[in-house]
N, C-alpha and C positions, 0 to 999 in steps of 0.2 A: 409529429413528435416522434413516434418511434423510427420513423424514417431518418430523421436527423440523429436520434440517439445512434442507431445503427452506423452511420456514417462517423460519428464522431468515435466510435469503438474501431471503425477500419482505421480511421486516421490514426489513433494512439497504437493497437496492436500491430499492424501490418505496414502502414507508411513510415511512421516515425518510432518504432519502439527504442530505438538505440541513439536516437537524436537528443542533443541537449541543447541545440541551437535553435534560436526562434521562440515563439511564444505559444501558450496555450490559453484559451479561450475558459472563462468560468465553467460554461457548459460542457466543454470539451475534458476539462478536469474532473468534474463531478460525474459526468457521465462515465468515465473511465473508472475512477473510484468507486462507484456502486456497483458496477460489472464485475470489477475486481474482488472487491469484497465478498460478493453473493458467489463469484466462482472459486474464491478461495475456501469460503466456508463449507461448499458444496463438495469440494476437492479434500478437504480435512475429513469430513465424513465417508466420503467413498474411501480414502485409505484407512480410516478407521473401520471401516466394515471389512476390507481386504486384509487387514491385518487379524480381525477377529476371525474370519472364515479361514485365513491361514493356520491359526493355531487349532482350529478344530478338523480341519481336512487333512489325510494322509496324502495328500498330492506331495507332487516336488516342491520343495520350498523356493527353489530358483525362482518359478514362476511368480511367485508372491513377491519376491525381492525386487525382481525386475519390474513388476508393476508399481511399486512403490517406488523405486528410482525414476521411472518414467513422470510419474506425478511430481516427485521432487523437482525435476529437471523443467517441467511445466511452470512450476510455482515459480522458478528461479527465473524463468524468461518473462512471466509475467510481473513480478517484483521490479524486475530492472524496467519494465515498460511504465509501472507506477512511479519509480524514481524519476523517470525520463519526462513524464507528463507533469511530474510536482516541480521539476525544475524549470521546464518550460512555464509553467502558471506563475512560480515566482517572477521570472523574466516579464511577464506580462504585466507583474505589478511594479514593475521598477526594480526587482531586489534581484541580487546575485544568486549563484546555487549556494553559495555559503551559507546564506541565510536559511535555504532550504534545510540544508544538512544541520545547523545549528537548532531550528523550530521544528523540524519534522522527525528528528532522530535525537539530539542531545538532550534538549529539554525533556521530553518525556521519559528518555533512559533515568535521567537522574530524578524524577519526580516520583517515578517507578520504583527506583533504587531507595528513596526516603519511605514512600508506600510500604515497601516489602520490609524494610528496617521496623517500621512500627508496627508490622503483622508480627514479625518474628519475635519482637519483645512483647506482644500481647499486650501494647499500652494502647490499641485501637481495634476498634470493630472491623470486620470484613467490609462492611459498606463503607465506613470512612476511606479505606485502602483503596477502593474501586472509583471513589470519588476524587481522591489525589490524583489517580492515574487520568483520570478524565480531564483534570485541571491541567497537568501536562500536555495535552494536546490542544488546548484553547488556543494558544498564539498560532501554531499552524492553521487552525481551523478560521481564523481572523483574518489571516493573510491570505488565505486561499478564497475567501468571499469579498477581496478587495476588488474595485474596479479597475479597469485599464488604465495605466499610467505611462505616457510616453518614455520611453528610457532606451539607452544604447543597445538593448538585446533585440531589437525588432530587425533582425536581419532575417532572409531567407535561407531556409537550410536545404541543401541540396543533397 
């Protein structure tokens, strides 16, 4: 199982990080998603620690700024790989990339805006805001769990 997990990560991060053609299986998508979320969380924590240490130390600030820029660049590349595998996963379910942008990005943005509006007007508790934000991601999660359907996107990506 770990070997397959590593093979899926190799495919997503090294073989097809910028490829939007073809398909991605459920296992490949969720393996990449799990790894990238854990990596992003660890990187955020490391960046926060670097920033805190940079505020306390009297060293050259360019070192800390450079480290933070490298971390930001790595996260940008991994974000792009996440978009790539998400689009290929939608292709596997028979949907186009437009559905990915709609369900994975626009719907959560709208729901998050609604939730933040209620939080700012103080007409709703913070827990309800979190629940609204989770509801915004449900369509994307449902589509990501759908089984393979034959589609026009089953091309071999070179």
